[in-house]
C-alpha positions as CSV (number, residue, x, y, z in Angstrom):
1,M,2.8,-29.7,-123.5
2,Q,0.6,-32.7,-122.7
3,L,-3.3,-32.3,-122.6
4,S,-5.1,-33.3,-119.5
5,S,-8.5,-33.2,-121.1
6,I,-10.4,-32.1,-124.2
7,E,-11.7,-29.2,-122.1
8,Q,-8.1,-27.9,-121.8
9,L,-7.7,-27.8,-125.6
10,Y,-11.2,-26.3,-125.9
11,D,-10.2,-23.4,-123.6
12,I,-7.2,-22.8,-125.9
13,Y,-9.5,-23.0,-128.9
14,L,-11.9,-20.3,-127.4
15,R,-8.9,-18.0,-127.1
16,H,-7.7,-18.9,-130.7
17,P,-10.9,-19.9,-132.6
18,Q,-9.3,-20.1,-136.1
19,V,-8.2,-23.5,-137.0
20,Q,-5.8,-24.4,-139.8
21,T,-4.3,-27.6,-141.2
22,D,-2.3,-26.0,-144.1
23,T,0.6,-23.8,-143.3
24,R,0.3,-22.0,-146.7
25,K,-3.1,-20.6,-145.5
26,L,-2.0,-19.9,-141.9
27,K,-2.9,-16.5,-140.3
28,L,-1.4,-15.0,-137.1
29,G,-2.9,-16.6,-134.0
30,D,-4.3,-19.7,-135.8
31,L,-4.4,-23.1,-134.1
32,Y,-2.4,-25.5,-136.4
33,F,-3.4,-29.1,-136.5
34,A,-0.6,-31.3,-138.0
35,L,-2.7,-33.8,-139.9
36,K,-0.9,-36.6,-141.8
37,G,-1.9,-38.9,-144.6
38,P,-0.3,-41.3,-147.2
39,N,1.5,-38.5,-149.1
40,F,2.0,-35.8,-146.4
41,N,2.9,-35.3,-142.7
42,G,1.9,-32.1,-141.2
43,N,4.1,-32.8,-138.2
44,E,7.1,-31.8,-140.3
45,F,5.7,-28.3,-140.7
46,A,4.9,-27.8,-137.1
47,L,7.9,-25.6,-136.3
48,S,7.3,-23.6,-139.5
49,A,3.7,-23.0,-138.5
50,L,4.8,-21.7,-135.1
51,E,7.5,-19.5,-136.7
52,A,4.8,-18.2,-139.1
53,G,2.6,-17.0,-136.2
54,A,0.5,-20.0,-135.2
55,S,-0.6,-19.8,-131.5
56,F,-0.1,-23.5,-130.9
57,A,0.7,-26.6,-133.0
58,I,-1.2,-29.8,-132.2
59,V,1.1,-32.8,-133.2
60,D,1.3,-36.5,-132.8
61,E,5.0,-37.1,-133.3
62,P,8.0,-35.9,-131.3
63,I,9.1,-32.5,-132.7
64,P,12.6,-31.2,-132.1
65,H,12.2,-27.6,-131.0
66,S,13.8,-24.8,-129.2
67,D,12.7,-23.8,-125.6
68,A,11.0,-20.9,-127.2
69,F,8.3,-23.1,-128.6
70,H,8.0,-25.7,-125.8
71,E,4.7,-24.3,-124.4
72,R,3.2,-23.9,-127.8
73,I,3.5,-27.5,-129.0
74,I,0.7,-29.8,-127.8
75,Q,1.4,-33.5,-128.1
76,V,-1.6,-35.8,-128.6
77,K,-2.0,-39.4,-129.5
78,D,-3.7,-38.8,-132.9
79,V,-4.2,-35.3,-134.4
80,L,-7.2,-36.3,-136.6
81,S,-9.2,-37.8,-133.9
82,T,-8.3,-34.9,-131.5
83,L,-9.6,-32.5,-134.2
84,Q,-12.9,-34.4,-134.5
85,T,-13.3,-34.6,-130.7
86,L,-12.7,-31.0,-130.3
87,A,-15.3,-30.4,-133.0
88,K,-17.9,-32.5,-131.1
89,H,-17.1,-30.6,-127.8
90,H,-17.7,-27.4,-129.7
91,R,-21.0,-28.8,-131.3
92,L,-22.3,-29.6,-127.9
93,Q,-22.3,-25.9,-126.9
94,F,-25.1,-25.2,-129.4
95,E,-28.9,-25.8,-129.2
96,I,-29.6,-24.6,-132.6
97,P,-30.7,-26.5,-135.8
98,F,-27.9,-28.5,-137.3
99,I,-29.0,-29.6,-140.8
100,G,-27.1,-32.5,-142.2
101,I,-27.2,-32.9,-146.0
102,T,-25.8,-35.8,-148.1
103,G,-26.8,-37.5,-151.4
104,S,-25.3,-38.9,-154.6
105,N,-26.0,-35.8,-156.7
106,G,-26.7,-32.2,-156.0
107,K,-25.8,-32.0,-152.4
108,T,-23.4,-29.1,-152.7
109,T,-25.8,-27.0,-154.8
110,T,-28.6,-27.9,-152.4
111,K,-26.5,-26.9,-149.4
112,E,-25.7,-23.6,-151.1
113,L,-29.3,-22.8,-151.8
114,I,-30.4,-23.8,-148.3
115,A,-27.6,-21.6,-146.8
116,A,-28.6,-18.7,-149.0
117,V,-32.3,-19.0,-148.0
118,L,-31.4,-19.4,-144.2
119,S,-28.8,-16.6,-144.3
120,S,-31.5,-14.2,-145.6
121,H,-33.2,-14.4,-142.2
122,F,-30.8,-16.1,-139.7
123,I,-27.1,-16.0,-138.8
124,T,-26.1,-19.1,-140.7
125,Y,-22.8,-21.0,-140.9
126,T,-22.2,-23.7,-143.6
127,T,-19.7,-25.9,-145.3
128,K,-17.4,-23.8,-147.4
129,G,-17.2,-25.3,-150.9
130,N,-17.2,-29.0,-150.7
131,L,-15.2,-29.5,-147.6
132,N,-17.5,-32.5,-146.6
133,N,-15.1,-35.2,-145.6
134,H,-13.6,-36.4,-142.3
135,I,-11.5,-33.3,-142.1
136,G,-13.8,-30.8,-143.7
137,V,-16.8,-31.6,-141.5
138,P,-14.9,-31.0,-138.2
139,L,-13.3,-27.8,-139.6
140,T,-16.8,-26.6,-140.5
141,I,-18.1,-27.2,-137.1
142,L,-15.1,-25.4,-135.5
143,S,-15.8,-22.3,-137.8
144,I,-19.2,-21.8,-136.2
145,H,-19.3,-18.8,-133.9
146,P,-21.3,-18.4,-130.8
147,D,-23.8,-16.1,-132.6
148,A,-24.9,-18.9,-134.8
149,Q,-28.7,-19.4,-135.3
150,M,-28.4,-22.0,-138.0
151,A,-25.8,-24.5,-139.2
152,V,-25.8,-26.4,-142.5
153,I,-23.4,-29.2,-142.8
154,E,-22.6,-31.1,-146.0
155,M,-21.5,-34.7,-145.7
156,G,-19.8,-36.5,-148.6
157,A,-19.0,-40.3,-148.5
158,N,-17.6,-43.0,-150.7
159,H,-18.0,-46.0,-148.4
160,L,-20.2,-47.4,-145.6
161,Q,-20.0,-46.0,-142.1
162,E,-18.6,-42.7,-143.3
163,I,-21.7,-40.7,-142.8
164,A,-22.4,-42.5,-139.5
165,S,-18.9,-41.3,-138.3
166,Y,-19.6,-37.7,-139.3
167,C,-22.9,-37.8,-137.4
168,E,-21.1,-38.6,-134.2
169,Y,-19.5,-35.2,-134.0
170,A,-21.8,-33.1,-136.2
171,M,-24.8,-34.4,-134.3
172,P,-27.5,-33.2,-136.8
173,N,-31.0,-32.7,-135.5
174,Y,-32.3,-32.2,-139.1
175,G,-31.4,-34.3,-142.1
176,L,-31.8,-34.2,-145.9
177,I,-30.7,-36.8,-148.5
178,T,-31.0,-35.2,-152.0
179,N,-31.0,-38.7,-153.9
180,C,-29.3,-42.0,-154.1
181,G,-27.8,-43.0,-157.4
182,K,-24.9,-44.8,-159.1
183,A,-22.0,-42.9,-157.4
184,H,-18.9,-44.1,-155.7
185,L,-19.8,-47.8,-156.6
186,E,-16.1,-48.7,-156.1
187,G,-16.5,-48.0,-152.3
188,F,-20.2,-48.8,-151.8
189,G,-20.3,-51.9,-153.9
190,S,-23.8,-51.3,-155.5
191,E,-26.6,-48.9,-155.7
192,E,-28.1,-50.6,-152.6
193,G,-24.9,-50.0,-150.9
194,V,-25.2,-46.3,-151.8
195,K,-28.7,-46.2,-150.1
196,K,-27.4,-47.9,-147.0
197,G,-24.4,-45.5,-146.8
198,K,-26.4,-42.3,-147.4
199,G,-29.1,-43.6,-145.2
200,E,-26.8,-43.5,-142.2
201,L,-27.8,-39.9,-141.9
202,F,-31.5,-40.9,-141.5
203,E,-30.6,-43.6,-139.1
204,Y,-28.9,-41.2,-136.9
205,I,-31.8,-38.7,-137.2
206,K,-34.3,-41.5,-136.3
207,M,-32.2,-42.7,-133.2
208,H,-31.9,-39.2,-131.9
209,H,-35.6,-38.1,-132.4
210,G,-34.8,-35.5,-135.1
211,A,-36.6,-34.4,-138.2
212,A,-36.1,-35.1,-141.9
213,F,-36.8,-33.2,-145.1
214,V,-37.9,-35.8,-147.6
215,M,-38.3,-35.7,-151.4
216,Q,-41.7,-37.5,-151.4
217,D,-41.6,-38.4,-155.1
218,Y,-38.7,-40.7,-154.4
219,D,-40.2,-43.9,-153.0
220,Y,-36.8,-45.1,-151.8
221,L,-36.4,-41.9,-149.7
222,N,-39.9,-42.6,-148.2
223,A,-38.7,-46.1,-147.2
224,M,-35.4,-44.8,-145.9
225,S,-37.0,-42.2,-143.7
226,A,-39.6,-44.5,-142.2
227,G,-39.7,-44.3,-138.4
228,I,-38.4,-40.7,-138.1
229,E,-40.6,-38.8,-135.8
230,T,-40.9,-35.6,-137.8
231,L,-41.1,-35.8,-141.6
232,I,-41.3,-32.6,-143.7
233,Y,-42.3,-33.5,-147.4
234,Y,-41.6,-31.6,-150.6
235,G,-41.8,-32.8,-154.2
236,M,-43.0,-32.3,-157.8
237,N,-46.3,-34.2,-157.2
238,K,-46.4,-34.6,-153.5
239,G,-45.5,-32.8,-150.3
240,T,-46.3,-29.7,-148.4
241,I,-44.2,-27.7,-150.9
242,Q,-44.9,-28.7,-154.5
243,G,-43.3,-27.4,-157.5
244,K,-42.8,-27.6,-161.3
245,G,-39.9,-26.4,-163.5
246,N,-39.5,-25.1,-167.0
247,N,-36.7,-23.7,-169.1
248,V,-36.6,-19.9,-169.5
249,N,-33.7,-18.7,-171.7
250,G,-31.7,-21.8,-170.8
251,L,-32.3,-21.3,-167.1
252,L,-34.6,-23.1,-164.6
253,N,-37.8,-21.3,-163.7
254,V,-39.6,-22.9,-160.7
255,T,-43.3,-22.5,-159.8
256,F,-44.0,-23.7,-156.3
257,S,-47.1,-23.9,-154.1
258,K,-47.8,-24.1,-150.5
259,G,-51.5,-24.8,-150.3
260,T,-53.2,-22.4,-152.7
261,L,-50.2,-19.9,-152.7
262,L,-48.3,-19.9,-155.9
263,Q,-44.9,-18.3,-156.3
264,Q,-42.4,-18.2,-159.2
265,I,-38.7,-18.3,-158.9
266,Q,-36.3,-17.5,-161.8
267,T,-33.1,-19.2,-160.9
268,Q,-29.7,-18.9,-162.4
269,L,-29.3,-22.6,-162.6
270,V,-29.2,-24.8,-165.7
271,G,-31.3,-27.9,-165.9
272,D,-34.5,-29.2,-164.5
273,Y,-32.6,-31.7,-162.5
274,N,-32.0,-28.8,-160.1
275,L,-35.7,-28.6,-159.4
276,P,-35.5,-30.9,-156.4
277,N,-32.6,-28.9,-155.0
278,V,-34.6,-25.6,-155.2
279,L,-37.7,-27.3,-153.7
280,A,-35.5,-28.6,-150.8
281,A,-34.4,-25.0,-150.0
282,V,-37.9,-23.7,-150.3
283,S,-39.1,-26.5,-148.0
284,I,-36.5,-25.7,-145.4
285,G,-37.1,-22.0,-145.6
286,E,-40.8,-22.4,-145.2
287,H,-40.3,-24.8,-142.2
288,F,-38.2,-22.4,-140.3
289,K,-40.6,-19.5,-141.2
290,V,-38.3,-17.6,-143.5
291,P,-40.6,-14.9,-145.3
292,T,-41.5,-16.3,-148.7
293,E,-40.2,-13.1,-150.4
294,K,-36.8,-13.6,-148.8
295,I,-36.9,-17.3,-149.9
296,K,-37.6,-16.2,-153.5
297,N,-34.8,-13.5,-153.5
298,A,-32.2,-15.6,-152.0
299,I,-32.7,-18.3,-154.6
300,E,-33.0,-15.9,-157.5
301,N,-29.8,-14.1,-156.4
302,Y,-27.8,-17.4,-156.0
303,T,-25.2,-17.7,-158.7
304,P,-23.6,-21.1,-159.3
305,S,-19.9,-21.4,-159.4
306,N,-17.1,-23.8,-159.6
307,S,-18.3,-25.5,-162.7
308,R,-21.7,-26.5,-161.2
309,S,-24.8,-26.1,-163.4
310,Q,-23.4,-22.8,-164.8
311,L,-24.5,-21.2,-168.1
312,V,-21.5,-19.3,-169.5
313,K,-20.4,-17.7,-172.7
314,W,-17.4,-18.9,-174.6
315,N,-16.2,-17.6,-178.1
316,N,-19.8,-16.6,-179.0
317,N,-21.2,-20.0,-177.9
318,D,-23.3,-20.9,-175.0
319,V,-21.9,-23.5,-172.6
320,I,-23.6,-25.5,-170.0
321,L,-20.6,-26.1,-167.6
322,D,-21.5,-28.9,-165.1
323,A,-18.0,-30.3,-164.9
324,Y,-17.3,-30.5,-161.1
325,N,-18.3,-34.2,-160.9
326,A,-20.2,-37.0,-162.7
327,N,-21.6,-40.4,-162.2
328,P,-24.0,-42.5,-164.2
329,S,-27.1,-41.0,-162.5
330,S,-26.0,-37.3,-162.9
331,M,-24.9,-38.0,-166.5
332,K,-28.2,-39.3,-167.6
333,V,-30.2,-36.3,-166.2
334,A,-27.7,-33.9,-167.7
335,I,-28.0,-35.6,-171.1
336,D,-31.8,-35.7,-170.9
337,N,-32.0,-32.1,-170.0
338,F,-29.8,-31.1,-172.9
339,A,-31.6,-33.2,-175.4
340,Q,-34.9,-31.5,-174.4
341,L,-33.6,-28.0,-175.0
342,K,-35.2,-26.5,-178.2
343,I,-31.9,-25.3,-179.7
344,E,-29.8,-26.2,-182.7
345,N,-26.1,-27.1,-183.0
346,K,-25.7,-29.1,-179.8
347,I,-22.3,-30.3,-178.9
348,I,-21.9,-32.7,-176.0
349,C,-18.4,-33.1,-174.3
350,L,-18.2,-35.9,-171.7
351,G,-15.3,-36.9,-169.5
352,G,-14.9,-40.4,-167.9
353,M,-16.7,-41.2,-164.7
354,K,-14.4,-42.1,-161.7
355,E,-14.7,-44.5,-158.6
356,L,-17.1,-47.0,-160.4
357,G,-14.8,-49.9,-159.7
358,E,-15.8,-53.1,-161.6
359,A,-18.8,-51.3,-163.1
360,T,-16.6,-48.8,-165.0
361,K,-16.6,-50.5,-168.4
362,Q,-20.3,-51.4,-168.3
363,E,-21.4,-48.0,-167.2
364,H,-19.4,-46.2,-169.9
365,E,-20.8,-48.6,-172.4
366,D,-24.3,-47.9,-171.3
367,L,-23.6,-44.1,-171.4
368,V,-22.5,-44.4,-175.0
369,T,-25.5,-46.4,-175.9
370,Y,-27.7,-43.8,-174.2
371,L,-26.1,-40.9,-176.1
372,Q,-27.1,-42.7,-179.4
373,K,-30.8,-42.1,-178.6
374,F,-30.4,-38.4,-179.5
375,D,-29.1,-36.4,-182.4
376,W,-26.1,-34.2,-181.7
377,K,-24.1,-31.9,-183.9
378,Q,-21.0,-33.5,-182.3
379,V,-20.0,-35.8,-179.4
380,V,-16.6,-35.6,-177.7
381,L,-15.5,-38.3,-175.2
382,V,-12.5,-37.8,-173.1
383,G,-10.6,-40.1,-170.7
384,N,-9.3,-43.7,-170.4
385,E,-12.7,-44.9,-169.3
386,F,-14.0,-44.6,-172.8
387,K,-10.9,-46.2,-174.4
388,N,-12.2,-49.7,-174.9
389,N,-15.7,-48.8,-175.7
390,S,-17.0,-49.2,-179.3
391,H,-18.8,-46.0,-180.3
392,P,-19.1,-43.6,-183.3
393,Y,-17.8,-40.5,-181.5
394,L,-14.8,-38.4,-181.3
395,Y,-12.5,-39.7,-178.6
396,F,-9.5,-38.2,-176.8
397,E,-7.4,-39.9,-174.1
398,E,-6.2,-36.6,-172.7
399,I,-8.1,-33.3,-172.0
400,K,-5.3,-31.3,-173.7
401,E,-5.9,-33.1,-176.9
402,A,-9.6,-32.5,-176.8
403,K,-9.0,-28.8,-176.0
404,K,-6.7,-28.5,-179.1
405,W,-9.3,-30.0,-181.3
406,L,-12.1,-27.8,-180.0
407,S,-10.1,-24.7,-180.4
408,E,-9.4,-25.6,-184.0
409,Q,-13.1,-25.9,-184.9
410,H,-13.9,-22.2,-184.4
411,F,-17.5,-22.9,-183.5
412,T,-19.9,-20.0,-183.2
413,K,-23.5,-19.9,-182.1
414,H,-23.3,-23.5,-180.8
415,T,-24.4,-24.8,-177.5
416,L,-22.1,-27.1,-175.5
417,L,-22.7,-29.4,-172.6
418,I,-19.5,-30.0,-170.7
419,K,-19.6,-32.6,-167.9
420,G,-17.2,-35.2,-166.4
421,S,-15.6,-36.4,-163.2
422,R,-13.4,-34.0,-161.3
423,G,-10.2,-36.0,-162.2
424,I,-10.8,-35.2,-165.9
425,Q,-11.0,-31.5,-165.4
426,M,-13.4,-31.0,-168.4
427,E,-13.6,-27.2,-167.7
428,Q,-10.1,-27.0,-169.2
429,L,-11.9,-27.3,-172.6
430,I,-12.9,-23.7,-172.5
431,A,-10.2,-22.3,-170.2
432,D,-8.0,-19.4,-171.5
């Protein structure tokens, strides 16, 4: 079948509104989009998808098929661009707040907190997990049902013009940048490149007369948001919503104020570096008139998962598990937070930081130097990124070697910080 217009495909989508790109996750009636990349070609699985119960298969290569499937194979020029165009067409059907979120650190946690707050009062759809790329963003949009009152879209990026491309079909009318730091330097080139890339969200908001939520303590975000018609500020020392954080039994406790009103929120998050993330969620909740008690309950009931700012027990030890990702900026704040905790027997386990390009060696040398400012019971470094650095610490090239060493120590009543880039899989240190 050849498409005459995107409207024709949209009519099919309305009858079959579940979209799938992975045949292993396919359910009866799903639309199957045969995406392809350097190491896979979804076109090769189109017939299998149809046989498994897909309603239609959208392909961009000739597919040998029987007559039984002729009317259920839709041939397009490019499957990915068709998916994105369909997502934009779906987005155009809504006149609700679409909140775009990006940043170097904390964007997934911030997105989860915001979604929890908004969901307590509105029918809210949001990015699942961290499906925040050129495939995940359109899939998120297409998962939004007609009953939606709010949409929260996370946008990840590792090079320039990536956020700008997402904005073309997500069309956010609200934007939030958590921060800009030393992340994905291999793609962005420099910290200034990071600001330019993340700032594409604010540029879109500015051009389309939207609104932005801005952490006012960060001067660079004030500069990046200049010219946006509507600015809603939050911060530790400035903004409509202001807050402070302290540690209560290893978890972040937040006191925030709106005018003279003071509220306390006991989170289940580790680390004062999560304070801006909580304040962002409070600010958005207050802006959209979510009752303060609902905001408080939503944040207090949010439990981090997937190795993000988790406090877990392991063999009679406390573990701060923050191993989903890492870059020089997030490493520093995690180390600072751990150093400030008034506890004994601290063990710090750090994995290498990926996607730093030419800055890899220097950034890992700087990290090792920074670690030496503090006293630790033990420091364990894992990954090739530390291989050529001079340091006084334990070093393992592979995570399995570090895991074996740790299991042999039989530590009890210690506190461990475990952090590293996704590729190192530092959470395996305490996996069964």
